[in-house]
FITIPA-649818 format. One record per residue (C-alpha): residue number from 1; z, x, y. Coordinates in nm, 3 decimals. Example, Ala and Ser with C-alpha at 12.3 -4.5 7.8 and 13.67 -1.06 7.14 Angstrom:
% residues 2
+-----+---------+---------+---------+
:   i :       Z :       X :       Y :
+-----+---------+---------+---------+
:   1 :   0.780 :   1.230 :  -0.450 :
:   2 :   0.714 :   1.367 :  -0.106 :
+-----+---------+---------+---------+
//
This chain:
% residues 107
+-----+---------+---------+---------+
:   i :       Z :       X :       Y :
+-----+---------+---------+---------+
:   1 :  -8.674 :  -3.493 :   5.153 :
:   2 :  -8.959 :  -3.238 :   5.262 :
:   3 :  -8.945 :  -3.276 :   5.604 :
:   4 :  -8.627 :  -3.187 :   5.631 :
:   5 :  -8.637 :  -2.848 :   5.360 :
:   6 :  -9.004 :  -2.754 :   5.527 :
:   7 :  -8.764 :  -2.741 :   5.952 :
:   8 :  -8.494 :  -2.538 :   5.792 :
:   9 :  -8.524 :  -2.189 :   5.935 :
:  10 :  -8.443 :  -1.870 :   5.824 :
:  11 :  -8.120 :  -1.782 :   5.976 :
:  12 :  -7.945 :  -2.149 :   5.799 :
:  13 :  -8.108 :  -2.055 :   5.516 :
:  14 :  -7.780 :  -1.760 :   5.501 :
:  15 :  -7.580 :  -2.041 :   5.599 :
:  16 :  -7.708 :  -2.258 :   5.237 :
:  17 :  -7.697 :  -2.007 :   5.015 :
:  18 :  -7.289 :  -1.958 :   5.132 :
:  19 :  -7.181 :  -2.300 :   5.082 :
:  20 :  -7.317 :  -2.374 :   4.808 :
:  21 :  -7.158 :  -2.089 :   4.729 :
:  22 :  -6.860 :  -2.208 :   4.837 :
:  23 :  -6.879 :  -2.539 :   4.704 :
:  24 :  -6.959 :  -2.373 :   4.335 :
:  25 :  -6.631 :  -2.140 :   4.378 :
:  26 :  -6.421 :  -2.464 :   4.491 :
:  27 :  -6.554 :  -2.697 :   4.163 :
:  28 :  -6.468 :  -2.415 :   3.916 :
:  29 :  -6.116 :  -2.329 :   4.098 :
:  30 :  -6.067 :  -2.673 :   4.073 :
:  31 :  -6.125 :  -2.753 :   3.712 :
:  32 :  -5.961 :  -2.432 :   3.629 :
:  33 :  -5.608 :  -2.550 :   3.871 :
:  34 :  -5.696 :  -2.911 :   3.604 :
:  35 :  -5.669 :  -2.737 :   3.314 :
:  36 :  -5.404 :  -2.543 :   3.389 :
:  37 :  -5.200 :  -2.815 :   3.480 :
:  38 :  -5.287 :  -2.987 :   3.152 :
:  39 :  -5.193 :  -2.751 :   2.921 :
:  40 :  -4.843 :  -2.679 :   3.137 :
:  41 :  -4.775 :  -3.027 :   3.209 :
:  42 :  -4.939 :  -3.306 :   3.018 :
:  43 :  -4.933 :  -3.109 :   2.626 :
:  44 :  -4.715 :  -2.896 :   2.681 :
:  45 :  -4.638 :  -2.694 :   2.319 :
:  46 :  -4.567 :  -2.879 :   2.064 :
:  47 :  -4.348 :  -2.614 :   1.875 :
:  48 :  -4.130 :  -2.543 :   2.194 :
:  49 :  -3.984 :  -2.892 :   2.269 :
:  50 :  -3.794 :  -3.005 :   1.928 :
:  51 :  -4.162 :  -3.224 :   1.944 :
:  52 :  -4.257 :  -3.092 :   1.576 :
:  53 :  -4.013 :  -2.893 :   1.294 :
:  54 :  -4.026 :  -2.670 :   1.052 :
:  55 :  -3.906 :  -2.643 :   0.746 :
:  56 :  -3.656 :  -2.356 :   0.862 :
:  57 :  -3.566 :  -2.581 :   1.132 :
:  58 :  -3.425 :  -2.793 :   0.872 :
:  59 :  -3.274 :  -2.581 :   0.737 :
:  60 :  -3.072 :  -2.478 :   0.989 :
:  61 :  -2.994 :  -2.784 :   1.100 :
:  62 :  -2.774 :  -2.820 :   0.748 :
:  63 :  -2.657 :  -2.542 :   0.806 :
:  64 :  -2.530 :  -2.618 :   1.136 :
:  65 :  -2.367 :  -2.929 :   0.987 :
:  66 :  -2.582 :  -3.158 :   1.246 :
:  67 :  -2.777 :  -3.297 :   0.885 :
:  68 :  -2.615 :  -3.436 :   0.590 :
:  69 :  -2.728 :  -3.303 :   0.305 :
:  70 :  -2.881 :  -3.639 :   0.153 :
:  71 :  -3.031 :  -3.700 :   0.512 :
:  72 :  -3.214 :  -3.398 :   0.453 :
:  73 :  -3.342 :  -3.448 :   0.159 :
:  74 :  -3.465 :  -3.725 :   0.316 :
:  75 :  -3.651 :  -3.522 :   0.579 :
:  76 :  -3.762 :  -3.266 :   0.284 :
:  77 :  -3.945 :  -3.538 :   0.134 :
:  78 :  -4.130 :  -3.778 :   0.414 :
:  79 :  -4.281 :  -3.378 :   0.554 :
:  80 :  -4.415 :  -3.275 :   0.216 :
:  81 :  -4.511 :  -3.632 :   0.134 :
:  82 :  -4.673 :  -3.606 :   0.425 :
:  83 :  -4.941 :  -3.345 :   0.338 :
:  84 :  -4.986 :  -3.473 :  -0.001 :
:  85 :  -5.152 :  -3.844 :   0.199 :
:  86 :  -5.423 :  -3.923 :   0.180 :
:  87 :  -5.723 :  -3.983 :   0.393 :
:  88 :  -5.802 :  -4.342 :   0.404 :
:  89 :  -6.193 :  -4.448 :   0.359 :
:  90 :  -6.276 :  -4.614 :   0.681 :
:  91 :  -6.609 :  -4.727 :   0.501 :
:  92 :  -6.934 :  -4.634 :   0.287 :
:  93 :  -7.009 :  -4.513 :  -0.044 :
:  94 :  -6.664 :  -4.434 :  -0.218 :
:  95 :  -6.722 :  -4.107 :  -0.268 :
:  96 :  -6.705 :  -4.034 :  -0.672 :
:  97 :  -6.454 :  -3.788 :  -0.837 :
:  98 :  -6.656 :  -3.529 :  -1.038 :
:  99 :  -6.923 :  -3.498 :  -1.022 :
: 100 :  -7.026 :  -3.655 :  -1.344 :
: 101 :  -6.999 :  -4.039 :  -1.187 :
: 102 :  -7.324 :  -3.838 :  -0.946 :
: 103 :  -7.551 :  -3.926 :  -1.274 :
: 104 :  -7.378 :  -4.195 :  -1.445 :
: 105 :  -7.141 :  -4.436 :  -1.284 :
: 106 :  -7.069 :  -4.681 :  -1.496 :
: 107 :  -6.768 :  -4.399 :  -1.615 :
+-----+---------+---------+---------+
//
């Protein structure tokens, strides 16, 4: 490896530096291109294509007649219920319900 580096002539150093700069620029542009492609085509904004609904969307659908009152109430309750859902415990020790449980766990 060292004999190869020692054999480089001074006029070749600019060629090596320019080549490295071009390669670095291509890597940066390629990375930005992949980021843009993923953002635009693989993971589009879910609110713009109908992926997620808001309460306002449900109200508008009900007002237009796309949903019956029963469907509206059912979807609204499901949306509210999704916010009330408790996360599943994945293992480990259970969390105490109050600071007093840390002192007296037999309560």
